[in-house]
A tleap script that builds the chain and sets N, CA, C and O, in Angstrom:
source leaprc.protein.ff14SB
mol = sequence {
  NMET ARG CYS TRP ARG THR GLY GLY LEU THR
  LEU PRO ASP LEU ALA GLU PRO ARG PRO GLU
  VAL VAL ASP ALA TRP PHE ASP ASP VAL THR
  SER ALA GLU ALA ASN GLN ALA VAL ILE VAL
  THR ALA PHE GLY GLN LEU LYS ILE THR GLY
  ALA VAL GLU PRO ALA ILE VAL ALA LEU ALA
  VAL ALA ALA ASN ALA ARG GLU ARG ARG ALA
  THR GLU LEU ALA ARG THR ALA ASN PRO ARG
  TRP THR HIE ALA ASP ALA LYS ALA GLN ALA
  ASP GLU ARG ILE ARG ARG ALA LEU LEU ALA
  MET CALA
}
set mol.1.N position { -34.705 57.826 -5.274 }
set mol.1.CA position { -33.577 57.768 -6.163 }
set mol.1.C position { -33.827 58.756 -7.298 }
set mol.1.O position { -34.883 58.728 -7.931 }
set mol.2.N position { -32.866 59.618 -7.550 }
set mol.2.CA position { -32.979 60.545 -8.656 }
set mol.2.C position { -32.539 59.839 -9.929 }
set mol.2.O position { -31.545 59.113 -9.934 }
set mol.3.N position { -33.277 60.052 -10.998 }
set mol.3.CA position { -32.948 59.446 -12.284 }
set mol.3.C position { -33.211 60.449 -13.392 }
set mol.3.O position { -33.976 61.399 -13.226 }
set mol.4.N position { -32.573 60.222 -14.509 }
set mol.4.CA position { -32.860 60.989 -15.713 }
set mol.4.C position { -33.583 60.074 -16.673 }
set mol.4.O position { -33.185 58.924 -16.859 }
set mol.5.N position { -34.634 60.568 -17.277 }
set mol.5.CA position { -35.382 59.787 -18.251 }
set mol.5.C position { -35.272 60.477 -19.601 }
set mol.5.O position { -35.572 61.662 -19.741 }
set mol.6.N position { -34.837 59.713 -20.583 }
set mol.6.CA position { -34.686 60.270 -21.918 }
set mol.6.C position { -34.873 59.173 -22.948 }
set mol.6.O position { -34.271 58.105 -22.836 }
set mol.7.N position { -35.682 59.421 -23.927 }
set mol.7.CA position { -35.876 58.479 -25.029 }
set mol.7.C position { -36.198 57.060 -24.599 }
set mol.7.O position { -35.731 56.112 -25.230 }
set mol.8.N position { -36.978 56.888 -23.549 }
set mol.8.CA position { -37.333 55.560 -23.080 }
set mol.8.C position { -36.266 54.893 -22.225 }
set mol.8.O position { -36.457 53.765 -21.769 }
set mol.9.N position { -35.153 55.568 -22.003 }
set mol.9.CA position { -34.058 55.021 -21.207 }
set mol.9.C position { -33.994 55.760 -19.877 }
set mol.9.O position { -34.072 56.988 -19.845 }
set mol.10.N position { -33.854 55.038 -18.806 }
set mol.10.CA position { -33.705 55.648 -17.489 }
set mol.10.C position { -32.280 55.459 -17.025 }
set mol.10.O position { -31.801 54.331 -16.909 }
set mol.11.N position { -31.602 56.556 -16.759 }
set mol.11.CA position { -30.242 56.505 -16.240 }
set mol.11.C position { -30.251 56.934 -14.787 }
set mol.11.O position { -30.904 57.920 -14.443 }
set mol.12.N position { -29.542 56.219 -13.923 }
set mol.12.CA position { -29.467 56.635 -12.523 }
set mol.12.C position { -28.669 57.921 -12.390 }
set mol.12.O position { -27.881 58.272 -13.269 }
set mol.13.N position { -28.876 58.606 -11.302 }
set mol.13.CA position { -28.093 59.797 -10.999 }
set mol.13.C position { -26.651 59.357 -10.786 }
set mol.13.O position { -26.360 58.637 -9.831 }
set mol.14.N position { -25.756 59.776 -11.656 }
set mol.14.CA position { -24.380 59.299 -11.625 }
set mol.14.C position { -23.576 59.860 -10.457 }
set mol.14.O position { -22.456 59.412 -10.211 }
set mol.15.N position { -24.125 60.823 -9.741 }
set mol.15.CA position { -23.447 61.362 -8.569 }
set mol.15.C position { -23.888 60.673 -7.283 }
set mol.15.O position { -23.403 61.014 -6.204 }
set mol.16.N position { -24.791 59.721 -7.381 }
set mol.16.CA position { -25.340 59.043 -6.203 }
set mol.16.C position { -24.331 58.065 -5.616 }
set mol.16.O position { -23.954 57.104 -6.287 }
set mol.17.N position { -23.882 58.283 -4.374 }
set mol.17.CA position { -22.893 57.379 -3.781 }
set mol.17.C position { -23.449 56.391 -2.757 }
set mol.17.O position { -22.744 55.455 -2.379 }
set mol.18.N position { -24.699 56.569 -2.293 }
set mol.18.CA position { -25.214 55.746 -1.181 }
set mol.18.C position { -25.407 54.286 -1.598 }
set mol.18.O position { -26.153 54.011 -2.538 }
set mol.19.N position { -24.742 53.341 -0.907 }
set mol.19.CA position { -24.838 51.933 -1.294 }
set mol.19.C position { -26.266 51.401 -1.345 }
set mol.19.O position { -26.599 50.611 -2.229 }
set mol.20.N position { -27.110 51.822 -0.410 }
set mol.20.CA position { -28.480 51.291 -0.398 }
set mol.20.C position { -29.257 51.698 -1.643 }
set mol.20.O position { -30.173 50.988 -2.057 }
set mol.21.N position { -28.907 52.821 -2.238 }
set mol.21.CA position { -29.546 53.254 -3.480 }
set mol.21.C position { -28.866 52.600 -4.669 }
set mol.21.O position { -29.523 52.111 -5.588 }
set mol.22.N position { -27.555 52.597 -4.638 }
set mol.22.CA position { -26.778 52.059 -5.755 }
set mol.22.C position { -27.036 50.565 -5.935 }
set mol.22.O position { -27.103 50.086 -7.067 }
set mol.23.N position { -27.183 49.819 -4.835 }
set mol.23.CA position { -27.410 48.379 -4.927 }
set mol.23.C position { -28.627 48.051 -5.779 }
set mol.23.O position { -28.652 47.020 -6.450 }
set mol.24.N position { -29.625 48.908 -5.760 }
set mol.24.CA position { -30.841 48.676 -6.542 }
set mol.24.C position { -30.575 48.752 -8.040 }
set mol.24.O position { -31.359 48.227 -8.830 }
set mol.25.N position { -29.491 49.393 -8.439 }
set mol.25.CA position { -29.188 49.549 -9.866 }
set mol.25.C position { -28.487 48.350 -10.465 }
set mol.25.O position { -28.455 48.218 -11.688 }
set mol.26.N position { -27.926 47.474 -9.656 }
set mol.26.CA position { -27.025 46.471 -10.181 }
set mol.26.C position { -27.672 45.406 -11.036 }
set mol.26.O position { -26.972 44.638 -11.695 }
set mol.27.N position { -28.982 45.340 -11.041 }
set mol.27.CA position { -29.643 44.421 -11.958 }
set mol.27.C position { -29.704 44.992 -13.364 }
set mol.27.O position { -30.063 44.292 -14.311 }
set mol.28.N position { -29.358 46.251 -13.495 }
set mol.28.CA position { -29.437 46.947 -14.773 }
set mol.28.C position { -28.037 47.088 -15.350 }
set mol.28.O position { -27.191 47.764 -14.765 }
set mol.29.N position { -27.784 46.456 -16.492 }
set mol.29.CA position { -26.464 46.507 -17.123 }
set mol.29.C position { -26.087 47.944 -17.470 }
set mol.29.O position { -24.903 48.280 -17.509 }
set mol.30.N position { -27.073 48.788 -17.719 }
set mol.30.CA position { -26.811 50.180 -18.089 }
set mol.30.C position { -25.966 50.885 -17.040 }
set mol.30.O position { -25.142 51.731 -17.387 }
set mol.31.N position { -26.147 50.559 -15.768 }
set mol.31.CA position { -25.394 51.256 -14.731 }
set mol.31.C position { -23.903 50.952 -14.833 }
set mol.31.O position { -23.087 51.858 -14.662 }
set mol.32.N position { -23.525 49.705 -15.107 }
set mol.32.CA position { -22.106 49.368 -15.260 }
set mol.32.C position { -21.516 50.086 -16.470 }
set mol.32.O position { -20.402 50.605 -16.408 }
set mol.33.N position { -22.253 50.112 -17.548 }
set mol.33.CA position { -21.772 50.800 -18.749 }
set mol.33.C position { -21.660 52.298 -18.504 }
set mol.33.O position { -20.714 52.931 -18.974 }
set mol.34.N position { -22.602 52.866 -17.782 }
set mol.34.CA position { -22.549 54.295 -17.464 }
set mol.34.C position { -21.352 54.599 -16.574 }
set mol.34.O position { -20.662 55.598 -16.780 }
set mol.35.N position { -21.100 53.739 -15.579 }
set mol.35.CA position { -19.937 53.930 -14.719 }
set mol.35.C position { -18.652 53.943 -15.543 }
set mol.35.O position { -17.808 54.825 -15.382 }
set mol.36.N position { -18.517 52.974 -16.410 }
set mol.36.CA position { -17.319 52.880 -17.235 }
set mol.36.C position { -17.173 54.100 -18.139 }
set mol.36.O position { -16.064 54.602 -18.327 }
set mol.37.N position { -18.274 54.578 -18.697 }
set mol.37.CA position { -18.222 55.750 -19.568 }
set mol.37.C position { -17.770 56.998 -18.813 }
set mol.37.O position { -16.999 57.801 -19.339 }
set mol.38.N position { -18.246 57.158 -17.587 }
set mol.38.CA position { -17.856 58.329 -16.783 }
set mol.38.C position { -16.371 58.267 -16.439 }
set mol.38.O position { -15.668 59.272 -16.540 }
set mol.39.N position { -15.896 57.099 -16.034 }
set mol.39.CA position { -14.491 56.947 -15.685 }
set mol.39.C position { -13.601 57.197 -16.899 }
set mol.39.O position { -12.590 57.893 -16.800 }
set mol.40.N position { -13.972 56.636 -18.028 }
set mol.40.CA position { -13.199 56.837 -19.259 }
set mol.40.C position { -13.198 58.304 -19.665 }
set mol.40.O position { -12.197 58.804 -20.179 }
set mol.41.N position { -14.298 58.993 -19.442 }
set mol.41.CA position { -14.370 60.426 -19.763 }
set mol.41.C position { -13.333 61.214 -18.972 }
set mol.41.O position { -12.683 62.106 -19.517 }
set mol.42.N position { -13.176 60.890 -17.698 }
set mol.42.CA position { -12.187 61.597 -16.878 }
set mol.42.C position { -10.777 61.378 -17.411 }
set mol.42.O position { -10.009 62.330 -17.553 }
set mol.43.N position { -10.438 60.133 -17.703 }
set mol.43.CA position { -9.099 59.849 -18.227 }
set mol.43.C position { -8.902 60.459 -19.617 }
set mol.43.O position { -7.816 60.937 -19.942 }
set mol.44.N position { -9.951 60.437 -20.424 }
set mol.44.CA position { -9.860 61.035 -21.756 }
set mol.44.C position { -9.663 62.536 -21.693 }
set mol.44.O position { -8.862 63.095 -22.443 }
set mol.45.N position { -10.392 63.191 -20.801 }
set mol.45.CA position { -10.233 64.640 -20.662 }
set mol.45.C position { -8.823 64.972 -20.184 }
set mol.45.O position { -8.236 65.956 -20.634 }
set mol.46.N position { -8.279 64.173 -19.289 }
set mol.46.CA position { -6.917 64.403 -18.819 }
set mol.46.C position { -5.918 64.255 -19.961 }
set mol.46.O position { -5.000 65.064 -20.100 }
set mol.47.N position { -6.096 63.231 -20.767 }
set mol.47.CA position { -5.176 62.994 -21.887 }
set mol.47.C position { -5.268 64.109 -22.929 }
set mol.47.O position { -4.247 64.562 -23.445 }
set mol.48.N position { -6.463 64.543 -23.233 }
set mol.48.CA position { -6.647 65.526 -24.297 }
set mol.48.C position { -6.299 66.938 -23.847 }
set mol.48.O position { -5.646 67.675 -24.585 }
set mol.49.N position { -6.721 67.323 -22.657 }
set mol.49.CA position { -6.551 68.716 -22.223 }
set mol.49.C position { -5.470 68.910 -21.173 }
set mol.49.O position { -5.024 70.032 -20.930 }
set mol.50.N position { -5.047 67.810 -20.547 }
set mol.50.CA position { -4.054 67.923 -19.492 }
set mol.50.C position { -4.647 68.210 -18.124 }
set mol.50.O position { -3.909 68.315 -17.145 }
set mol.51.N position { -5.950 68.336 -18.037 }
set mol.51.CA position { -6.632 68.603 -16.768 }
set mol.51.C position { -8.034 68.002 -16.845 }
set mol.51.O position { -8.547 67.700 -17.922 }
set mol.52.N position { -8.635 67.840 -15.671 }
set mol.52.CA position { -10.001 67.301 -15.608 }
set mol.52.C position { -10.848 68.251 -14.787 }
set mol.52.O position { -10.443 68.688 -13.710 }
set mol.53.N position { -12.022 68.567 -15.302 }
set mol.53.CA position { -12.940 69.438 -14.573 }
set mol.53.C position { -13.313 68.779 -13.243 }
set mol.53.O position { -13.532 67.569 -13.196 }
set mol.54.N position { -13.388 69.559 -12.169 }
set mol.54.CA position { -13.734 68.988 -10.862 }
set mol.54.C position { -15.049 68.205 -10.862 }
set mol.54.O position { -15.161 67.186 -10.180 }
set mol.55.N position { -16.028 68.663 -11.608 }
set mol.55.CA position { -17.316 67.946 -11.651 }
set mol.55.C position { -17.148 66.569 -12.283 }
set mol.55.O position { -17.784 65.607 -11.853 }
set mol.56.N position { -16.298 66.467 -13.299 }
set mol.56.CA position { -16.050 65.171 -13.943 }
set mol.56.C position { -15.304 64.246 -12.986 }
set mol.56.O position { -15.606 63.055 -12.909 }
set mol.57.N position { -14.335 64.792 -12.260 }
set mol.57.CA position { -13.614 63.981 -11.270 }
set mol.57.C position { -14.588 63.449 -10.223 }
set mol.57.O position { -14.535 62.272 -9.867 }
set mol.58.N position { -15.474 64.307 -9.730 }
set mol.58.CA position { -16.442 63.880 -8.711 }
set mol.58.C position { -17.348 62.766 -9.239 }
set mol.58.O position { -17.613 61.792 -8.535 }
set mol.59.N position { -17.816 62.910 -10.466 }
set mol.59.CA position { -18.655 61.866 -11.059 }
set mol.59.C position { -17.873 60.567 -11.238 }
set mol.59.O position { -18.402 59.481 -10.998 }
set mol.60.N position { -16.615 60.681 -11.659 }
set mol.60.CA position { -15.789 59.487 -11.876 }
set mol.60.C position { -15.476 58.785 -10.560 }
set mol.60.O position { -15.478 57.555 -10.498 }
set mol.61.N position { -15.210 59.546 -9.519 }
set mol.61.CA position { -14.953 58.947 -8.198 }
set mol.61.C position { -16.208 58.208 -7.714 }
set mol.61.O position { -16.111 57.105 -7.176 }
set mol.62.N position { -17.373 58.811 -7.902 }
set mol.62.CA position { -18.630 58.147 -7.517 }
set mol.62.C position { -18.855 56.888 -8.360 }
set mol.62.O position { -19.296 55.863 -7.841 }
set mol.63.N position { -18.551 56.968 -9.659 }
set mol.63.CA position { -18.699 55.799 -10.535 }
set mol.63.C position { -17.768 54.680 -10.098 }
set mol.63.O position { -18.158 53.513 -10.092 }
set mol.64.N position { -16.545 55.027 -9.735 }
set mol.64.CA position { -15.593 54.026 -9.264 }
set mol.64.C position { -16.075 53.391 -7.960 }
set mol.64.O position { -15.917 52.187 -7.758 }
set mol.65.N position { -16.656 54.189 -7.087 }
set mol.65.CA position { -17.204 53.641 -5.837 }
set mol.65.C position { -18.312 52.638 -6.139 }
set mol.65.O position { -18.414 51.596 -5.491 }
set mol.66.N position { -19.139 52.964 -7.130 }
set mol.66.CA position { -20.204 52.028 -7.516 }
set mol.66.C position { -19.599 50.757 -8.109 }
set mol.66.O position { -20.092 49.660 -7.843 }
set mol.67.N position { -18.547 50.886 -8.902 }
set mol.67.CA position { -17.886 49.710 -9.480 }
set mol.67.C position { -17.276 48.837 -8.387 }
set mol.67.O position { -17.361 47.610 -8.448 }
set mol.68.N position { -16.663 49.467 -7.387 }
set mol.68.CA position { -16.083 48.696 -6.280 }
set mol.68.C position { -17.183 47.958 -5.520 }
set mol.68.O position { -17.003 46.806 -5.122 }
set mol.69.N position { -18.319 48.622 -5.319 }
set mol.69.CA position { -19.452 47.986 -4.639 }
set mol.69.C position { -19.974 46.813 -5.474 }
set mol.69.O position { -20.297 45.757 -4.929 }
set mol.70.N position { -20.055 46.997 -6.780 }
set mol.70.CA position { -20.522 45.922 -7.660 }
set mol.70.C position { -19.579 44.726 -7.586 }
set mol.70.O position { -20.025 43.579 -7.600 }
set mol.71.N position { -18.288 44.991 -7.509 }
set mol.71.CA position { -17.311 43.915 -7.384 }
set mol.71.C position { -17.526 43.152 -6.078 }
set mol.71.O position { -17.478 41.922 -6.060 }
set mol.72.N position { -17.762 43.878 -4.989 }
set mol.72.CA position { -18.029 43.229 -3.698 }
set mol.72.C position { -19.271 42.345 -3.781 }
set mol.72.O position { -19.265 41.205 -3.315 }
set mol.73.N position { -20.336 42.883 -4.379 }
set mol.73.CA position { -21.581 42.113 -4.486 }
set mol.73.C position { -21.399 40.888 -5.372 }
set mol.73.O position { -21.909 39.812 -5.057 }
set mol.74.N position { -20.676 41.044 -6.477 }
set mol.74.CA position { -20.449 39.917 -7.386 }
set mol.74.C position { -19.612 38.833 -6.711 }
set mol.74.O position { -19.849 37.640 -6.899 }
set mol.75.N position { -18.640 39.264 -5.929 }
set mol.75.CA position { -17.788 38.293 -5.213 }
set mol.75.C position { -18.626 37.517 -4.197 }
set mol.75.O position { -18.439 36.312 -4.023 }
set mol.76.N position { -19.540 38.201 -3.534 }
set mol.76.CA position { -20.411 37.545 -2.554 }
set mol.76.C position { -21.358 36.571 -3.244 }
set mol.76.O position { -21.579 35.458 -2.765 }
set mol.77.N position { -21.916 37.001 -4.378 }
set mol.77.CA position { -22.867 36.160 -5.102 }
set mol.77.C position { -22.185 34.971 -5.761 }
set mol.77.O position { -22.795 33.917 -5.942 }
set mol.78.N position { -20.920 35.145 -6.119 }
set mol.78.CA position { -20.191 34.078 -6.811 }
set mol.78.C position { -18.805 33.932 -6.189 }
set mol.78.O position { -17.832 34.458 -6.730 }
set mol.79.N position { -18.698 33.230 -5.066 }
set mol.79.CA position { -17.413 33.113 -4.369 }
set mol.79.C position { -16.318 32.441 -5.207 }
set mol.79.O position { -15.137 32.565 -4.883 }
set mol.80.N position { -16.688 31.743 -6.262 }
set mol.80.CA position { -15.698 31.061 -7.101 }
set mol.80.C position { -15.251 31.922 -8.281 }
set mol.80.O position { -14.564 31.430 -9.177 }
set mol.81.N position { -15.629 33.187 -8.292 }
set mol.81.CA position { -15.243 34.111 -9.370 }
set mol.81.C position { -13.717 34.217 -9.382 }
set mol.81.O position { -13.122 34.766 -8.455 }
set mol.82.N position { -13.101 33.702 -10.411 }
set mol.82.CA position { -11.644 33.584 -10.436 }
set mol.82.C position { -10.934 34.926 -10.619 }
set mol.82.O position { -9.764 35.049 -10.257 }
set mol.83.N position { -11.601 35.912 -11.160 }
set mol.83.CA position { -10.949 37.192 -11.424 }
set mol.83.C position { -11.344 38.285 -10.425 }
set mol.83.O position { -11.078 39.465 -10.655 }
set mol.84.N position { -11.968 37.896 -9.335 }
set mol.84.CA position { -12.439 38.886 -8.357 }
set mol.84.C position { -11.298 39.702 -7.777 }
set mol.84.O position { -11.414 40.921 -7.652 }
set mol.85.N position { -10.214 39.061 -7.424 }
set mol.85.CA position { -9.084 39.800 -6.845 }
set mol.85.C position { -8.490 40.773 -7.852 }
set mol.85.O position { -8.182 41.914 -7.506 }
set mol.86.N position { -8.327 40.336 -9.087 }
set mol.86.CA position { -7.771 41.216 -10.126 }
set mol.86.C position { -8.691 42.410 -10.368 }
set mol.86.O position { -8.215 43.532 -10.541 }
set mol.87.N position { -10.009 42.180 -10.383 }
set mol.87.CA position { -10.965 43.270 -10.583 }
set mol.87.C position { -10.901 44.248 -9.424 }
set mol.87.O position { -10.915 45.460 -9.638 }
set mol.88.N position { -10.831 43.741 -8.199 }
set mol.88.CA position { -10.745 44.611 -7.025 }
set mol.88.C position { -9.462 45.431 -7.047 }
set mol.88.O position { -9.476 46.612 -6.697 }
set mol.89.N position { -8.360 44.823 -7.451 }
set mol.89.CA position { -7.093 45.548 -7.544 }
set mol.89.C position { -7.151 46.624 -8.619 }
set mol.89.O position { -6.653 47.732 -8.416 }
set mol.90.N position { -7.750 46.309 -9.756 }
set mol.90.CA position { -7.897 47.301 -10.829 }
set mol.90.C position { -8.783 48.457 -10.377 }
set mol.90.O position { -8.477 49.619 -10.647 }
set mol.91.N position { -9.878 48.142 -9.691 }
set mol.91.CA position { -10.758 49.189 -9.160 }
set mol.91.C position { -9.998 50.119 -8.220 }
set mol.91.O position { -10.193 51.334 -8.250 }
set mol.92.N position { -9.135 49.549 -7.389 }
set mol.92.CA position { -8.360 50.350 -6.441 }
set mol.92.C position { -7.327 51.220 -7.159 }
set mol.92.O position { -7.129 52.375 -6.781 }
set mol.93.N position { -6.675 50.690 -8.173 }
set mol.93.CA position { -5.714 51.504 -8.949 }
set mol.93.C position { -6.418 52.675 -9.629 }
set mol.93.O position { -5.896 53.790 -9.663 }
set mol.94.N position { -7.599 52.413 -10.166 }
set mol.94.CA position { -8.377 53.472 -10.803 }
set mol.94.C position { -8.784 54.510 -9.760 }
set mol.94.O position { -8.716 55.709 -10.031 }
set mol.95.N position { -9.203 54.075 -8.584 }
set mol.95.CA position { -9.587 54.996 -7.515 }
set mol.95.C position { -8.431 55.926 -7.170 }
set mol.95.O position { -8.615 57.138 -7.062 }
set mol.96.N position { -7.243 55.361 -6.998 }
set mol.96.CA position { -6.080 56.188 -6.654 }
set mol.96.C position { -5.762 57.189 -7.766 }
set mol.96.O position { -5.432 58.342 -7.489 }
set mol.97.N position { -5.858 56.755 -9.008 }
set mol.97.CA position { -5.589 57.673 -10.129 }
set mol.97.C position { -6.619 58.791 -10.182 }
set mol.97.O position { -6.267 59.942 -10.440 }
set mol.98.N position { -7.876 58.472 -9.945 }
set mol.98.CA position { -8.915 59.500 -9.952 }
set mol.98.C position { -8.713 60.485 -8.824 }
set mol.98.O position { -8.863 61.691 -9.021 }
set mol.99.N position { -8.375 59.993 -7.643 }
set mol.99.CA position { -8.147 60.908 -6.515 }
set mol.99.C position { -6.948 61.806 -6.771 }
set mol.99.O position { -6.921 62.942 -6.297 }
set mol.100.N position { -5.967 61.329 -7.502 }
set mol.100.CA position { -4.810 62.155 -7.845 }
set mol.100.C position { -5.182 63.281 -8.806 }
set mol.100.O position { -4.491 64.298 -8.878 }
set mol.101.N position { -6.282 63.095 -9.547 }
set mol.101.CA position { -6.742 64.126 -10.485 }
set mol.101.C position { -7.410 65.302 -9.750 }
set mol.101.O position { -7.464 66.419 -10.264 }
set mol.102.N position { -7.905 65.029 -8.563 }
set mol.102.CA position { -8.673 66.053 -7.839 }
set mol.102.C position { -7.804 67.221 -7.402 }
set mol.102.O position { -8.301 68.162 -6.783 }
savepdb mol mol.pdb
quit
């Protein structure tokens, strides 16, 4: 697994899409926050400049894939999660919007 190490913090490679690698990150809250930051960056760049750099779109699509995987794992771990369907639907809407940016 490729990672960046800075100031005592280890961040996963945000372009990593393989589930077997990504699954190892889910115990770390930092990965969810990093995913959200990347996705928000894409939408923010679109709002501010009217376009999104292809590299940012690629990172955001990978982050969304990780978020969708996290939702699947959370649903499996907690079948009584009342907001699982809403989260999955939101993840899918975000995925479609990101793909439209490409």
